[in-house]
C-alpha positions as CSV (number, residue, x, y, z in Angstrom):
1,X,-21.3,-4.2,16.2
2,X,-19.0,-6.5,14.3
3,X,-15.6,-4.6,13.7
4,X,-14.1,-6.9,10.9
5,X,-10.4,-6.5,9.5
6,X,-9.2,-8.6,6.7
7,X,-5.5,-8.6,6.2
8,X,-4.1,-9.6,2.9
9,X,-1.2,-9.8,1.2
10,X,0.6,-10.0,-2.5
11,X,-0.7,-11.8,-4.7
12,X,-4.5,-12.3,-3.1
13,X,-4.9,-8.8,-4.3
14,X,-5.6,-9.8,-7.8
15,X,-7.7,-12.9,-7.0
16,X,-10.0,-12.0,-4.0
17,X,-13.5,-11.0,-4.9
18,X,-13.9,-8.4,-2.0
19,X,-17.6,-7.3,-2.4
20,X,-18.6,-10.8,-2.8
21,X,-16.8,-12.0,0.1
22,X,-17.6,-9.1,2.4
23,X,-21.2,-9.4,1.5
24,X,-21.2,-13.0,2.2
25,X,-19.0,-12.7,5.4
26,X,-21.7,-10.0,6.6
27,X,-24.8,-12.5,5.9
28,X,-22.8,-15.3,7.5
29,X,-22.2,-12.8,11.1
30,X,-26.0,-11.9,10.8
31,X,-26.8,-15.4,10.2
32,X,-24.4,-17.1,12.9
33,X,-23.9,-14.2,16.0
34,X,-27.3,-12.6,15.5
35,X,-25.7,-9.3,14.6
36,X,-28.0,-6.4,12.7
37,X,-27.1,-6.0,9.0
38,X,-25.7,-2.4,9.3
39,X,-23.8,-3.0,12.3
40,X,-21.4,-5.0,9.7
41,X,-18.5,-3.0,9.0
42,X,-15.5,-4.4,7.5
43,X,-11.8,-2.7,6.5
44,X,-10.0,-4.1,4.2
45,X,-6.1,-3.6,4.3
46,X,-3.4,-4.6,1.7
47,X,-0.3,-5.4,2.8
48,X,2.6,-5.5,0.6
49,X,5.3,-5.8,3.3
50,X,4.5,-9.2,4.1
51,X,6.5,-12.0,4.9
52,X,6.7,-15.9,5.0
53,X,9.3,-18.2,6.9
54,X,13.2,-17.6,5.6
55,X,12.0,-16.6,1.8
56,X,12.7,-13.6,0.2
57,X,9.1,-11.4,-0.2
58,X,9.4,-11.0,-3.9
59,X,9.1,-15.0,-4.5
60,X,5.3,-14.2,-4.3
61,X,5.0,-18.1,-3.5
62,X,2.9,-17.4,-0.4
63,X,-0.3,-15.2,0.1
64,X,-1.5,-14.4,3.7
65,X,-5.2,-13.9,4.5
66,X,-5.6,-12.9,8.2
67,X,-9.8,-12.3,9.4
68,X,-10.5,-11.0,12.6
69,X,-13.7,-10.3,13.4
70,X,-14.5,-8.2,16.9
71,X,-17.9,-8.9,18.2
72,X,-19.6,-7.5,21.9
73,X,-19.5,-9.9,24.7
74,X,-22.3,-12.9,24.9
75,X,-21.7,-15.3,22.4
76,X,-20.6,-18.3,23.2
77,X,-17.6,-20.1,22.2
78,X,-19.2,-22.5,19.7
79,X,-21.0,-19.7,17.9
80,X,-17.3,-17.6,17.8
81,X,-15.9,-21.3,16.4
82,X,-18.6,-21.8,13.9
83,X,-18.0,-17.9,12.6
84,X,-14.6,-18.7,12.6
85,X,-15.1,-21.9,10.4
86,X,-17.8,-20.2,8.2
87,X,-14.7,-17.2,7.2
88,X,-12.5,-19.6,6.3
89,X,-15.2,-21.6,4.1
90,X,-15.9,-18.2,2.3
91,X,-11.9,-17.4,2.0
92,X,-12.0,-20.5,-0.2
93,X,-15.0,-19.5,-2.1
94,X,-13.7,-16.1,-2.8
95,X,-10.0,-16.5,-3.1
96,X,-9.4,-19.1,-6.6
97,X,-6.4,-21.3,-6.7
98,X,-3.2,-19.6,-8.1
99,X,-0.4,-21.4,-9.7
100,X,2.5,-21.7,-7.7
101,X,1.0,-19.9,-4.4
102,X,0.2,-21.2,-1.3
103,X,-2.7,-19.5,0.3
104,X,-2.4,-19.3,4.0
105,X,-5.8,-17.9,5.4
106,X,-6.7,-17.8,9.2
107,X,-9.6,-16.5,10.8
108,X,-10.2,-15.5,15.0
109,X,-13.4,-14.2,16.3
110,X,-12.5,-12.3,19.6
111,X,-15.0,-10.0,22.1
112,X,-14.5,-6.4,22.3
113,X,-12.8,-5.2,25.3
114,X,-15.4,-3.2,27.8
115,X,-13.1,-0.1,26.9
116,X,-15.0,-0.4,23.0
117,X,-16.7,2.8,22.0
118,X,-18.2,3.6,18.6
119,X,-19.7,7.2,17.4
120,X,-21.7,8.1,13.9
121,X,-22.0,11.5,12.1
């Protein structure tokens, strides 16, 4: 059960190819972490309150993107690192450069806690 969250700030909302990125990310999770396609679920969250350093938020000179991928336990550190690197490469592909904007992108693959539960209806 990959539980994927993508948080991003202004001005990424105009540049991010959400459909292309999530499809490619799901494919990477299936290929690298042996997940099932139907198990891949991604929540995309836009944050208009992000801040960078001491700069005023309205300056829009920095864009923040954080991808978190939660997997059930059992993947090696190597698999998690490969998936993190693939995620960053995909962000670079699906968020084109914007004049005057520095993109700060990060990714993390973590194991879901033993208390994790879900249901579908």
